[in-house]
TORMI-654238 format. One record per atom (N, C-alpha, C, O): residue number from 1; residue in one letter; atom name; x, y, z. Coordinates in steps of 0.1 Angstrom, whole numbers, plus 2048, in hexadecimal, padded with zeros to 3 digits. Layout:
<NUM, "A", "CA", <X, Y, Z>>
...
//
This chain:
<1, "M", "N", <B9D, 9C1, EA7>>
<1, "M", "CA", <BAD, 9BE, EA5>>
<1, "M", "C", <BAA, 9AE, EA3>>
<1, "M", "O", <BA1, 9A8, EA9>>
<2, "N", "N", <BB5, 9A7, E9A>>
<2, "N", "CA", <BB1, 999, E97>>
<2, "N", "C", <BB8, 993, E9D>>
<2, "N", "O", <BC2, 999, E9D>>
<3, "N", "N", <BB9, 987, EA3>>
<3, "N", "CA", <BC0, 97F, EA8>>
<3, "N", "C", <BD3, 97E, EA4>>
<3, "N", "O", <BDC, 97E, EAC>>
<4, "N", "N", <BD4, 97D, E94>>
<4, "N", "CA", <BE6, 982, E94>>
<4, "N", "C", <BE6, 990, E99>>
<4, "N", "O", <BF1, 992, E9C>>
<5, "Q", "N", <BE0, 998, E9B>>
<5, "Q", "CA", <BDE, 9A6, EA3>>
<5, "Q", "C", <BE4, 9A5, EAA>>
<5, "Q", "O", <BEF, 9A7, EAE>>
<6, "R", "N", <BDA, 99F, EAF>>
<6, "R", "CA", <BDE, 99D, EC4>>
<6, "R", "C", <BEA, 995, EC6>>
<6, "R", "O", <BF2, 996, ECF>>
<7, "E", "N", <BEA, 98B, EBC>>
<7, "E", "CA", <BF9, 983, EBE>>
<7, "E", "C", <C06, 988, EBB>>
<7, "E", "O", <C10, 988, EC1>>
<8, "L", "N", <C02, 98D, EB1>>
<8, "L", "CA", <C12, 999, EB7>>
<8, "L", "C", <C17, 9A4, EBD>>
<8, "L", "O", <C22, 9A9, EBF>>
<9, "I", "N", <C09, 9A8, EC2>>
<9, "I", "CA", <C0A, 9B2, ECD>>
<9, "I", "C", <C12, 9A7, ED7>>
<9, "I", "O", <C1D, 9AB, ED9>>
<10, "Q", "N", <C10, 99F, EDC>>
<10, "Q", "CA", <C13, 996, EE8>>
<10, "Q", "C", <C22, 993, EE6>>
<10, "Q", "O", <C2A, 995, EEF>>
<11, "I", "N", <C26, 98F, ED9>>
<11, "I", "CA", <C32, 989, ED6>>
<11, "I", "C", <C3C, 99C, ED4>>
<11, "I", "O", <C48, 99D, ED2>>
<12, "L", "N", <C37, 9A4, ED5>>
<12, "L", "CA", <C3D, 9AC, ED4>>
<12, "L", "C", <C41, 9B6, EE2>>
<12, "L", "O", <C4B, 9BE, EE3>>
<13, "D", "N", <C37, 9B1, EEB>>
<13, "D", "CA", <C36, 9B5, EF7>>
<13, "D", "C", <C44, 9AA, F02>>
<13, "D", "O", <C4A, 9AD, F0C>>
<14, "N", "N", <C43, 99F, EFB>>
<14, "N", "CA", <C4B, 997, F00>>
<14, "N", "C", <C59, 99C, EFE>>
<14, "N", "O", <C60, 99A, F07>>
<15, "A", "N", <C5E, 9A4, EF1>>
<15, "A", "CA", <C6C, 9A9, EEE>>
<15, "A", "C", <C69, 9B8, EF6>>
<15, "A", "O", <C6E, 9BA, F00>>
<16, "L", "N", <C62, 9BF, EF2>>
<16, "L", "CA", <C63, 9C8, EFB>>
<16, "L", "C", <C67, 9C9, F0B>>
<16, "L", "O", <C6C, 9D2, F12>>
<17, "E", "N", <C61, 9BC, F0F>>
<17, "E", "CA", <C68, 9BB, F21>>
<17, "E", "C", <C73, 9B8, F21>>
<17, "E", "O", <C7B, 9BF, F28>>
<18, "I", "N", <C77, 9AC, F1A>>
<18, "I", "CA", <C82, 9AA, F16>>
<18, "I", "C", <C8E, 9B2, F14>>
<18, "I", "O", <C97, 9B3, F1C>>
<19, "A", "N", <C8C, 9B9, F08>>
<19, "A", "CA", <C97, 9C5, F07>>
<19, "A", "C", <C99, 9CE, F15>>
<19, "A", "O", <CA5, 9CE, F19>>
<20, "K", "N", <C8D, 9D5, F1C>>
<20, "K", "CA", <C8B, 9DE, F24>>
<20, "K", "C", <C96, 9DB, F2E>>
<20, "K", "O", <C9F, 9E3, F31>>
<21, "K", "N", <C95, 9CA, F33>>
<21, "K", "CA", <C9E, 9C6, F3C>>
<21, "K", "C", <CAA, 9C7, F3B>>
<21, "K", "O", <CB2, 9C7, F44>>
<22, "M", "N", <CAA, 9C7, F2E>>
<22, "M", "CA", <CB8, 9C7, F2C>>
<22, "M", "C", <CC0, 9D6, F2D>>
<22, "M", "O", <CCC, 9D8, F31>>
<23, "Q", "N", <CB6, 9DF, F2A>>
<23, "Q", "CA", <CB9, 9EA, F25>>
<23, "Q", "C", <CC6, 9F0, F34>>
<23, "Q", "O", <CD0, 9F6, F36>>
<24, "L", "N", <CB8, 9E7, F3C>>
<24, "L", "CA", <CBD, 9EB, F4B>>
<24, "L", "C", <CC6, 9E8, F4F>>
<24, "L", "O", <CCE, 9F1, F52>>
<25, "Q", "N", <CC9, 9DC, F4E>>
<25, "Q", "CA", <CD5, 9D3, F52>>
<25, "Q", "C", <CE6, 9D6, F48>>
<25, "Q", "O", <CF1, 9D9, F4D>>
<26, "E", "N", <CE3, 9D5, F3C>>
<26, "E", "CA", <CED, 9D5, F31>>
<26, "E", "C", <CF5, 9E8, F2F>>
<26, "E", "O", <CF0, 9F2, F2A>>
<27, "T", "N", <D04, 9E6, F36>>
<27, "T", "CA", <D06, 9F9, F32>>
<27, "T", "C", <D0B, 9FB, F25>>
<27, "T", "O", <D0F, A06, F21>>
<28, "N", "N", <D0C, 9E8, F19>>
<28, "N", "CA", <D0F, 9EB, F11>>
<28, "N", "C", <D06, 9E9, F09>>
<28, "N", "O", <CFC, 9E3, F0D>>
<29, "N", "N", <D05, 9EF, EF8>>
<29, "N", "CA", <CFA, 9EF, EF6>>
<29, "N", "C", <CED, 9F4, EF4>>
<29, "N", "O", <CE2, 9EF, EF2>>
<30, "Q", "N", <CF0, 9FE, EF7>>
<30, "Q", "CA", <CE2, A06, F03>>
<30, "Q", "C", <CD7, A0F, EF2>>
<30, "Q", "O", <CCB, A10, EF1>>
<31, "E", "N", <CE6, A13, EE8>>
<31, "E", "CA", <CE5, A18, EDD>>
<31, "E", "C", <CDA, A13, ED3>>
<31, "E", "O", <CD3, A19, ECC>>
<32, "M", "N", <CDA, A04, ED5>>
<32, "M", "CA", <CD8, 9F9, ECF>>
<32, "M", "C", <CC8, 9F3, ED2>>
<32, "M", "O", <CC0, 9EE, ECA>>
<33, "L", "N", <CCA, 9F5, EDF>>
<33, "L", "CA", <CBF, 9F0, EEB>>
<33, "L", "C", <CB3, 9FC, EE8>>
<33, "L", "O", <CA7, 9F9, EE6>>
<34, "D", "N", <CB6, A08, EE8>>
<34, "D", "CA", <CAE, A13, EE7>>
<34, "D", "C", <CA4, A0F, ED6>>
<34, "D", "O", <C98, A0C, ED4>>
<35, "S", "N", <CB0, A11, ECD>>
<35, "S", "CA", <CAA, A11, EC1>>
<35, "S", "C", <CA1, A06, EBD>>
<35, "S", "O", <C97, A07, EB5>>
<36, "L", "N", <CA9, 9F8, EC4>>
<36, "L", "CA", <C9C, 9ED, EC7>>
<36, "L", "C", <C8E, 9F2, ECB>>
<36, "L", "O", <C85, 9F0, EC4>>
<37, "L", "N", <C8D, 9F6, ED5>>
<37, "L", "CA", <C86, 9FC, EDE>>
<37, "L", "C", <C74, A03, ED8>>
<37, "L", "O", <C68, A03, EDA>>
<38, "N", "N", <C82, A09, ED0>>
<38, "N", "CA", <C75, A18, EC8>>
<38, "N", "C", <C71, A11, EBB>>
<38, "N", "O", <C67, A15, EB6>>
<39, "K", "N", <C77, A06, EB6>>
<39, "K", "CA", <C74, 9FC, EAA>>
<39, "K", "C", <C68, 9F6, EB1>>
<39, "K", "O", <C5D, 9F9, EAF>>
<40, "L", "N", <C6C, 9EF, EB9>>
<40, "L", "CA", <C62, 9E5, EBE>>
<40, "L", "C", <C51, 9EF, EC3>>
<40, "L", "O", <C45, 9EB, EC0>>
<41, "T", "N", <C54, 9FA, EC9>>
<41, "T", "CA", <C4A, A03, ECD>>
<41, "T", "C", <C42, A07, EBE>>
<41, "T", "O", <C37, A05, EBB>>
<42, "K", "N", <C4A, A0D, EB7>>
<42, "K", "CA", <C44, A10, EAB>>
<42, "K", "C", <C3F, A01, EA2>>
<42, "K", "O", <C37, A02, E99>>
<43, "I", "N", <C42, 9FB, EA5>>
<43, "I", "CA", <C3D, 9ED, E9C>>
<43, "I", "C", <C2D, 9E6, EA8>>
<43, "I", "O", <C27, 9DC, EA6>>
<44, "K", "N", <C2C, 9EB, EB0>>
<44, "K", "CA", <C21, 9E6, EBA>>
<44, "K", "C", <C16, 9F0, EB5>>
<44, "K", "O", <C0B, 9EE, EAF>>
<45, "N", "N", <C1B, 9FA, EB9>>
<45, "N", "CA", <C13, A07, EB4>>
<45, "N", "C", <C09, A07, EA2>>
<45, "N", "O", <BFE, A09, E9E>>
<46, "Q", "N", <C17, A04, E9B>>
<46, "Q", "CA", <C10, A01, E8D>>
<46, "Q", "C", <C02, 9F5, E90>>
<46, "Q", "O", <BF6, 9F8, E8C>>
<47, "V", "N", <C05, 9EB, E95>>
<47, "V", "CA", <BFC, 9DD, E9A>>
<47, "V", "C", <BEF, 9E4, EA0>>
<47, "V", "O", <BE4, 9E5, E9C>>
<48, "I", "N", <BF4, 9EA, EAA>>
<48, "I", "CA", <BE5, 9F2, EAF>>
<48, "I", "C", <BDD, 9F9, EA7>>
<48, "I", "O", <BD1, 9F7, EA7>>
<49, "N", "N", <BE2, A01, EA1>>
<49, "N", "CA", <BDC, A09, E95>>
<49, "N", "C", <BDA, A06, E89>>
<49, "N", "O", <BDA, A0D, E7F>>
<50, "D", "N", <BD9, 9F6, E8A>>
<50, "D", "CA", <BDC, 9F2, E7A>>
<50, "D", "C", <BDF, 9F2, E6C>>
<50, "D", "O", <BDC, 9EE, E61>>
<51, "S", "N", <BED, 9FD, E75>>
<51, "S", "CA", <BF0, A03, E64>>
<51, "S", "C", <C01, 9FD, E66>>
<51, "S", "O", <C0A, A05, E64>>
<52, "L", "N", <C03, 9ED, E69>>
<52, "L", "CA", <C11, 9E8, E66>>
<52, "L", "C", <C0B, 9E1, E58>>
<52, "L", "O", <C00, 9DC, E58>>
<53, "S", "N", <C14, 9E2, E4A>>
<53, "S", "CA", <C0F, 9DC, E43>>
<53, "S", "C", <C13, 9C9, E42>>
<53, "S", "O", <C19, 9C2, E4A>>
<54, "A", "N", <C0D, 9C5, E38>>
<54, "A", "CA", <C0B, 9B6, E39>>
<54, "A", "C", <C19, 9B4, E32>>
<54, "A", "O", <C1F, 9BB, E29>>
<55, "S", "N", <C1D, 9A7, E39>>
<55, "S", "CA", <C2C, 99F, E37>>
<55, "S", "C", <C2A, 9A1, E25>>
<55, "S", "O", <C20, 9A8, E20>>
<56, "Q", "N", <C31, 99D, E20>>
<56, "Q", "CA", <C36, 99B, E14>>
<56, "Q", "C", <C3F, 98D, E14>>
<56, "Q", "O", <C47, 989, E1D>>
<57, "K", "N", <C3E, 986, E09>>
<57, "K", "CA", <C46, 978, E05>>
<57, "K", "C", <C54, 97C, E10>>
<57, "K", "O", <C59, 987, E10>>
<58, "G", "N", <C57, 972, E19>>
<58, "G", "CA", <C68, 976, E1D>>
<58, "G", "C", <C6B, 983, E1C>>
<58, "G", "O", <C73, 987, E15>>
<59, "V", "N", <C63, 98B, E26>>
<59, "V", "CA", <C64, 99A, E2C>>
<59, "V", "C", <C63, 999, E37>>
<59, "V", "O", <C58, 994, E39>>
<60, "T", "N", <C6B, 99B, E43>>
<60, "T", "CA", <C6C, 999, E50>>
<60, "T", "C", <C69, 9B1, E55>>
<60, "T", "O", <C68, 9BB, E4F>>
<61, "L", "N", <C69, 9AD, E61>>
<61, "L", "CA", <C6C, 9B4, E65>>
<61, "L", "C", <C7B, 9BE, E69>>
<61, "L", "O", <C7D, 9C9, E6D>>
<62, "G", "N", <C83, 9B4, E67>>
<62, "G", "CA", <C94, 9BA, E67>>
<62, "G", "C", <C97, 9B7, E78>>
<62, "G", "O", <CA2, 9B5, E7B>>
<63, "L", "N", <C91, 9B7, E7E>>
<63, "L", "CA", <C94, 9B4, E8E>>
<63, "L", "C", <CA2, 9A8, E92>>
<63, "L", "O", <CAA, 9AC, E9A>>
<64, "S", "N", <CA2, 99E, E8D>>
<64, "S", "CA", <CA8, 993, E8E>>
<64, "S", "C", <CB5, 995, E8E>>
<64, "S", "O", <CBE, 990, E94>>
<65, "R", "N", <CB6, 9A1, E81>>
<65, "R", "CA", <CC4, 9A5, E77>>
<65, "R", "C", <CC6, 9AC, E83>>
<65, "R", "O", <CCC, 9A7, E8D>>
<66, "Q", "N", <CC1, 9BB, E82>>
<66, "Q", "CA", <CC2, 9C5, E88>>
<66, "Q", "C", <CCA, 9BA, E97>>
<66, "Q", "O", <CD7, 9BA, E95>>
<67, "V", "N", <CC7, 9B1, EA3>>
<67, "V", "CA", <CCA, 9AE, EAE>>
<67, "V", "C", <CD8, 9A6, EAE>>
<67, "V", "O", <CE1, 9A7, EB6>>
<68, "S", "N", <CD7, 99D, EA1>>
<68, "S", "CA", <CE0, 993, E9D>>
<68, "S", "C", <CF2, 99B, EA2>>
<68, "S", "O", <CFC, 997, EA7>>
<69, "D", "N", <CEC, 9AA, E9B>>
<69, "D", "CA", <CFA, 9AC, E97>>
<69, "D", "C", <CFE, 9B5, EA4>>
<69, "D", "O", <D09, 9BA, EA2>>
<70, "W", "N", <CF8, 9B8, EB1>>
<70, "W", "CA", <D01, 9BD, EBC>>
<70, "W", "C", <CFC, 9B3, EC8>>
<70, "W", "O", <D03, 9B3, ED3>>
<71, "V", "N", <CF3, 9AB, EC8>>
<71, "V", "CA", <CF1, 9A2, ED2>>
<71, "V", "C", <CFC, 999, ED9>>
<71, "V", "O", <D01, 995, ECF>>
<72, "E", "N", <D03, 994, EE3>>
<72, "E", "CA", <D0B, 989, EE5>>
<72, "E", "C", <D0A, 97F, EE5>>
<72, "E", "O", <D12, 977, EE9>>
<73, "S", "N", <CFD, 97C, EE1>>
<73, "S", "CA", <CFC, 969, EE1>>
<73, "S", "C", <CF2, 968, ED5>>
<73, "S", "O", <CEC, 972, ED1>>
<74, "L", "N", <CF2, 960, ED1>>
<74, "L", "CA", <CE7, 95D, EC4>>
<74, "L", "C", <CDD, 953, ECA>>
<74, "L", "O", <CD2, 950, EC4>>
<75, "D", "N", <CE1, 94D, ED7>>
<75, "D", "CA", <CD5, 945, EE2>>
<75, "D", "C", <CCA, 954, EE5>>
<75, "D", "O", <CBE, 954, EE4>>
<76, "A", "N", <CD2, 95F, EE8>>
<76, "A", "CA", <CCD, 969, EEC>>
<76, "A", "C", <CBA, 969, EF3>>
<76, "A", "O", <CB2, 969, EEA>>
<77, "P", "N", <CB6, 968, EFC>>
<77, "P", "CA", <CA8, 96D, EF9>>
<77, "P", "C", <CA2, 97A, EF4>>
<77, "P", "O", <C96, 979, EF3>>
<78, "L", "N", <CA7, 987, EF1>>
<78, "L", "CA", <CA1, 98F, EEA>>
<78, "L", "C", <CA3, 989, EDA>>
<78, "L", "O", <C9A, 987, ED2>>
<79, "L", "N", <CAF, 987, ED8>>
<79, "L", "CA", <CAE, 97D, ECB>>
<79, "L", "C", <CA2, 976, EC5>>
<79, "L", "O", <C9B, 977, EBB>>
<80, "K", "N", <CA3, 970, ED0>>
<80, "K", "CA", <C97, 963, ECC>>
<80, "K", "C", <C8D, 968, ECC>>
<80, "K", "O", <C87, 965, EC1>>
<81, "A", "N", <C86, 971, ED5>>
<81, "A", "CA", <C7A, 978, ED7>>
<81, "A", "C", <C78, 980, EC5>>
<81, "A", "O", <C71, 97D, EBB>>
<82, "V", "N", <C84, 98B, EC7>>
<82, "V", "CA", <C7F, 991, EB8>>
<82, "V", "C", <C82, 985, EAC>>
<82, "V", "O", <C7F, 989, EA1>>
<83, "R", "N", <C85, 97A, EAC>>
<83, "R", "CA", <C84, 973, EA1>>
<83, "R", "C", <C78, 971, EA0>>
<83, "R", "O", <C71, 971, E96>>
<84, "K", "N", <C74, 96F, EAF>>
<84, "K", "CA", <C63, 969, EAB>>
<84, "K", "C", <C5C, 972, EA6>>
<84, "K", "O", <C51, 96E, EA3>>
<85, "I", "N", <C5E, 97F, EA4>>
<85, "I", "CA", <C57, 988, E9F>>
<85, "I", "C", <C58, 986, E98>>
<85, "I", "O", <C4C, 985, E94>>
<86, "D", "N", <C60, 985, E8D>>
<86, "D", "CA", <C6A, 987, E7F>>
<86, "D", "C", <C5E, 97C, E79>>
<86, "D", "O", <C55, 97F, E71>>
<87, "E", "N", <C60, 972, E7E>>
<87, "E", "CA", <C57, 95F, E79>>
<87, "E", "C", <C4B, 963, E7C>>
<87, "E", "O", <C43, 95F, E73>>
<88, "Y", "N", <C45, 96A, E85>>
<88, "Y", "CA", <C36, 968, E87>>
<88, "Y", "C", <C32, 975, E77>>
<88, "Y", "O", <C30, 970, E6D>>
<89, "Y", "N", <C32, 981, E76>>
<89, "Y", "CA", <C34, 98E, E73>>
<89, "Y", "C", <C2E, 981, E63>>
<89, "Y", "O", <C23, 97F, E5C>>
<90, "Q", "N", <C41, 97A, E62>>
<90, "Q", "CA", <C41, 97A, E50>>
<90, "Q", "C", <C38, 96D, E53>>
<90, "Q", "O", <C34, 96F, E48>>
<91, "Q", "N", <C32, 964, E57>>
<91, "Q", "CA", <C2E, 958, E57>>
<91, "Q", "C", <C18, 95A, E57>>
<91, "Q", "O", <C10, 953, E52>>
<92, "K", "N", <C18, 969, E61>>
<92, "K", "CA", <C06, 967, E63>>
<92, "K", "C", <C05, 972, E63>>
<92, "K", "O", <BF9, 973, E64>>
<93, "Y", "N", <C0C, 980, E61>>
<93, "Y", "CA", <C0A, 98B, E67>>
<93, "Y", "C", <C01, 98D, E56>>
<93, "Y", "O", <C07, 98B, E4B>>
<94, "C", "N", <BF2, 993, E56>>
<94, "C", "CA", <BED, 995, E4A>>
<94, "C", "C", <BE7, 9A0, E4A>>
<94, "C", "O", <BDD, 9A1, E44>>
<95, "G", "N", <BEC, 9A9, E50>>
<95, "G", "CA", <BE6, 9BC, E50>>
<95, "G", "C", <BD7, 9B8, E56>>
<95, "G", "O", <BD1, 9AF, E5B>>
<96, "N", "N", <BD7, 9C4, E50>>
<96, "N", "CA", <BC3, 9C5, E4D>>
<96, "N", "C", <BBB, 9BD, E51>>
<96, "N", "O", <BAF, 9BF, E4E>>
//
């Protein structure tokens, strides 16, 4: 596993932790949180299995857009965490 993969996993773990806490605290947005948790877990497994395709120029994982559609504040910790994933993937993740 290379450094980019390790760093991306750490960033994913941070977002997973925030989303899990929100899932326990919020009564609203449960479906969206479930969907996000599934997507984050799938991406993490792809990184671990070295099967996440490399970013193409200008392409993200779409997490920021997905979360910004339903999160209450554009300054929310979860949105910041998924933005970091999208930015990292777009800028540094080189795949294999």
